[in-house]
N, C-alpha and C positions, 0 to 999 in steps of 0.2 A: 583501767580505762585509758589512761595516758599511754601505757605500753601498747595497747591495741591500736590506738590512733597513730602512734609513732610507727608501728609495724606496717600499718596500712599506707602511710605516707612514704615509707621507705620502699614498699612494694610498687607503688604507683610511680615513684621517681625512677626506680630500676627499670620498669617496663618502658617508661618514657625514654630513658637514656638508651636502652637497647634498640628501640624503634628508631630513634633519631640517628643511630649509627648506620642504619641500613640506607643504601643509596636508592633514592626514588628516581625511576626513569619514566618519563612521561612521553607518550606518543599521541598523535592525532591522525584522523582519517576523515575523508569526505566519503561517506558510504554511498551517497547518491552517485558520485563519480565512479566508484567501484562497480555498482550495480549496472550503470550505463555501459561500462566497458565489458561486462560479462556477455559472452555469446548466447548464453541461455536466455538472457533478457530479450534479445532480438526475436528469438523463437517464440517466447511467451507473448510478445507484442503481436506477432503475426497471428498466433492462435486467437488472441483476444479480438483482433480486427476481423478475423473470419467469423467469430461468434457474433460480433456486432453486426456484421453484414447480414447474417441469417436473420437476426432480429429485425433489422431495418427492412429486409425484403418482406417479411411477414407483415410488418406494420404497413408498408406501402400497399400490399395486397388488400389488407383490411380497409385502408383509406380509399382505395380505388373502388372497392365494392360499395362503400358508403356513398361515394360520389355518384356512382352509376345508379344506385337505388334512389338517391335524392333527386337526380335529374329525371328519372323515370316518374317519380312521384309528382314532381312539378309539372311535367308535361301532361299528366292524366288527372291531376288534382280536381279540376272542375267537373270532370265526367264521372268521378267516383261517388259511390253512395257514402253516406255519413259513416256507416260502420266500417266499410273498407278503407276509407280515408283515415279514420282513427287507428285502425289496425296497422296501416303503413307508417303512420307517424310514430306509433309505439315501436314498431320494428326499427325505424331509423334511430330513435332515441336509444333503444337497446344496443344497437350496433355502435353508436357513438360512445356509450358507456363501456362497452367491451374494449373499444380502442383505447380509451383512457386507462382502463384497468391493465391492459396489455402494456402500455407505455410505462406505467408505474412498476409493474412486475419486471419488465425488461431492464429498467435501471437497477433494480435490486439484484437481478441475475448477473448483470455486468459487473457489479461490485464484487459479488461472490466469486465469479469466474476469475477476476483479476487477483483477488486474494489467493485463490486456489493455485493459480499459475505462479504467483510471485513467492509464495511461502517457501518452497524448496530452494529457490534461488537465494532468498534472504538468509535462509538457514545455512546454505553452503558458504556464503560470504562471512557469516558470523563465525563459523567453525574455522575458516581460514584466518580471520582476524585474531581469534583466540590462540591459534597455533603459532602465528607470527609473534604475538605478544609473549608467549611462553619461550619460544626459541630465542628471542632477542632480549629477554629479561625486562620487559616493560612492566612497570607497576600499574600504570593507568593508561588507558587509551580513551581519548575524547573524540566523539563523532561531531565534527564541526558542521555537518549538514542538518543536524537536528534542530537548529534554530536557537540552541542555548548559547548565551553570550559567555564565551570563555576568554579570559585574558591570560595569555601566556607568552613569554618571550620566545621567539622562534629558536634561538640558540639553546634553550633548555628543554626543548621538546623535538620530537622527530615525527615527520610525516611518514606513516607506515604504508601508505597506499602503494608505492612501488614494490615494497616487500610482499604485500598481500597479492598484488598482481603477478609477481614472479612466482609465488607459491601456487597460484591458480593457473599458471601458464597463459596469462593474458598479456598481450603486447600493449 
């Protein structure tokens, strides 16, 4: 048992010593800054704005229709029979509920569209970061835009943003 414990300790110490002899190279990047600099991001934002405009136009059209029908209802309310008045009120309520449902669905669709447009851009940046890390022998890369509090002296780490931009041909 003692020999087994001794062998285990020797193995652990050997592994620790081997690992401590390797030079650790740390880099950091602000991925938000990288994504902002990518030309694909501008194109994606344009597409997202166009999509949002389509949704806004549809919503405006629905709200105009509601306003028109409501004003028509108010102007004729006193001359309508009970059953026609109730029917118009239900129609107005239904249209108002459709508008609310449309707004909720539009928000969800905007989020999906944004994710759909940004996913390939983020993936491209990730691949470039990984390639730069490998090419330059970085052991760890920290993303300082993620909100994690990292303490590191600037002289013992490298900002790899310029290297990644160069790799991706971004000025």
